N, C-alpha and C positions, 0 to 999 in steps of 0.2 A: 504494500500500500504506500503510495507516495506520501512523503512527509517533508516538512520544512524545519529549518533550524536557523536561529540567530547565532552567529559565531563572533565572539570578541577575540581580537588578535592583538597581541603586544609585539611591537617591533623594537629592534635595537635602536639606540640613540641615533637620531637623524635619518632613520631608514624607513619611516612610515610611507613615504611616496613610493619608494622602490618596492616595498613589500606589497602595497596596494596594487601597483601596476602588474605585479606577478600574479595576484589573485584574481583581479577583475576579468580577465578573458576566460577563466575556467568555465566550462560548460554548465556546471551546477549553480553558478552565481547569478542571482537575479538583481541584487542591489549591493553596492559597496559604498561606504562612506568613511572618510578619515574624520576622526572625532576627538573631542576632549574627554577627559575622565579616565577611568581605569584601563580602558582599551584604546589603542591608537586607531584601530580599524574595526568597523562593524560590518559583517557580511550576512545577508539573508540569502540562503541557498536552499534548493530543492533536491530531494533524493528519492530514489525508488524504494529504499528500505533503510533501516538503521545500520545495516552492514555497509550501505553506500556512504552514509555519514561517517562511519568509522574509517573507511578507506580514504575518503576525502581528507579527513583530519591527519591521518598517518602518512599517506603517500603523496598528497598534493600540498597541503599547508605545511606539514612537518618537515618537508625537504627544502622549503624556500629559505635561502640564505638571508638572514636578518629577521626571520619570524622567530620570536623568542618563546611565545606561549599562545595557546589558543584554548578557548573554553566555549563549548557549544550548549545552547539552550534549545532543546527540542520543543517545537510548538505542539501543544496538546489540542488547542483549538484556536482558530483565527476568527476574531469577532468583527474586525473592520479591515477593509481593503481600500487602498487608494483607487481612484481619485475621490477626494471629498468634493462636494458640490462647488466649493469656492476655490479649489486648488487647480491652477493651470497644469496641464500634463502633456507629455509627449509619449505616445505609445510606441514601443519597439516591437518588431515582428518576431516571427518564429525562429529567426536566426539565433536567438538567445534561448531557445527552448521554452519560451513562455507559454506557447499554446499547449505544449505537452503537459504543463502543470496547471493550465487553466487559470493562470494568475498574471495579470498585467504587470509589466515593469514600468514604473512611472519615473520620469526624471524632470528636472526643471521646476521643482516645487519651491 
């Protein structure tokens, strides 16, 4: 059963952009933001199964030079999806696998 996870990633000092650029093109990634707070990067990604999430963390995030730590928060339920009525949005197509997950990727908020 498809599932989504929010993943917080800590990057080494001065390496947030580099690590984010390595994560952003990965097929599972729907949204990536460089942030303030405990994590340098937040990633929202979709997976076919929890095994897919495990593989993503170990073999894709874990091997990125500069990625120091990652913590995943598996979504149990999704109560709200963009776009809100007032938020401008740009919808990206199936090239990012969004149709597969039936969840739009919204940018430009």
